[in-house]
C-alpha positions in Angstrom: -23.1 -64.9 20.8 -26.6 -63.6 21.3 -29.8 -65.3 19.9 -31.9 -62.5 18.4 -34.7 -64.8 17.1 -35.3 -68.5 17.6 -38.1 -70.7 16.1 -38.1 -74.3 15.1 -37.2 -73.4 11.5 -35.5 -70.1 11.8 -32.7 -68.6 13.9 -30.9 -65.2 13.9 -27.7 -64.9 15.8 -25.5 -61.9 16.6 -21.9 -63.0 16.7 -19.3 -60.9 18.4 -15.7 -60.9 17.3 -16.2 -62.8 14.0 -15.9 -61.5 10.5 -16.9 -62.4 7.0 -14.4 -65.3 6.8 -16.0 -67.6 9.3 -19.5 -66.7 8.4 -18.9 -67.1 4.7 -17.6 -70.6 5.3 -20.6 -71.3 7.5 -23.1 -70.0 5.0 -21.5 -72.1 2.2 -21.7 -75.2 4.5 -25.4 -74.4 5.3 -26.3 -74.2 1.6 -24.9 -77.7 1.1 -27.8 -78.9 3.3 -30.9 -79.7 1.3 -33.1 -78.7 4.3 -31.7 -75.1 4.4 -33.8 -72.5 2.6 -32.0 -69.3 3.6 -28.5 -68.8 5.0 -27.2 -65.2 5.1 -25.0 -63.0 7.1 -24.7 -59.2 7.4 -23.1 -56.4 9.3 -25.1 -53.2 9.9 -22.0 -51.0 9.5 -18.6 -52.0 8.0 -16.6 -50.8 11.1 -19.1 -50.9 13.9 -21.3 -53.6 15.4 -21.3 -57.4 15.2 -22.0 -59.8 12.4 -25.5 -61.4 12.2 -26.3 -64.8 10.8 -29.8 -65.8 9.6 -30.7 -69.4 8.9 -34.1 -70.8 7.8 -34.9 -74.4 7.0 -37.6 -75.8 4.7 -37.6 -79.1 6.6 -36.2 -80.1 9.9 -35.0 -78.2 12.9 -32.8 -75.2 12.3 -30.5 -76.0 15.2 -29.7 -79.4 13.7 -28.9 -77.9 10.3 -26.6 -75.3 12.0 -24.9 -78.1 13.9 -24.3 -80.1 10.7 -22.9 -77.0 9.0 -20.5 -76.3 11.9 -19.3 -79.9 11.7 -18.7 -79.6 8.0 -16.6 -76.4 8.5 -14.6 -78.1 11.3 -14.1 -81.2 9.1 -12.9 -79.2 6.1 -10.5 -77.2 8.4 -9.1 -80.4 9.9 -8.6 -81.9 6.5 -6.8 -78.8 5.3 -4.6 -78.8 8.4 -3.6 -82.5 7.8 -2.8 -81.9 4.1 -0.8 -78.8 5.0 1.1 -80.7 7.7 1.9 -83.5 5.3 3.3 -81.1 2.7 6.4 -80.2 4.7 
């Protein structure tokens, strides 16, 4: 992971080895946060290069918003795993 831009209310990351699946879940979790103004991801070319994630907050530190979103994704994944395990 490489930080392309970092300010108190905005961060842009280049994330190697990830695809739309993780970043889509992360973007959705970011938009659940009232402090988040922008959460988007993109890839310059469909087959080349790495994914980029942009997050901007209205209020509060962008790092804290990103940490909260990561925690939400992890919590949802754990909850799914537990439900799946209990189904068999």
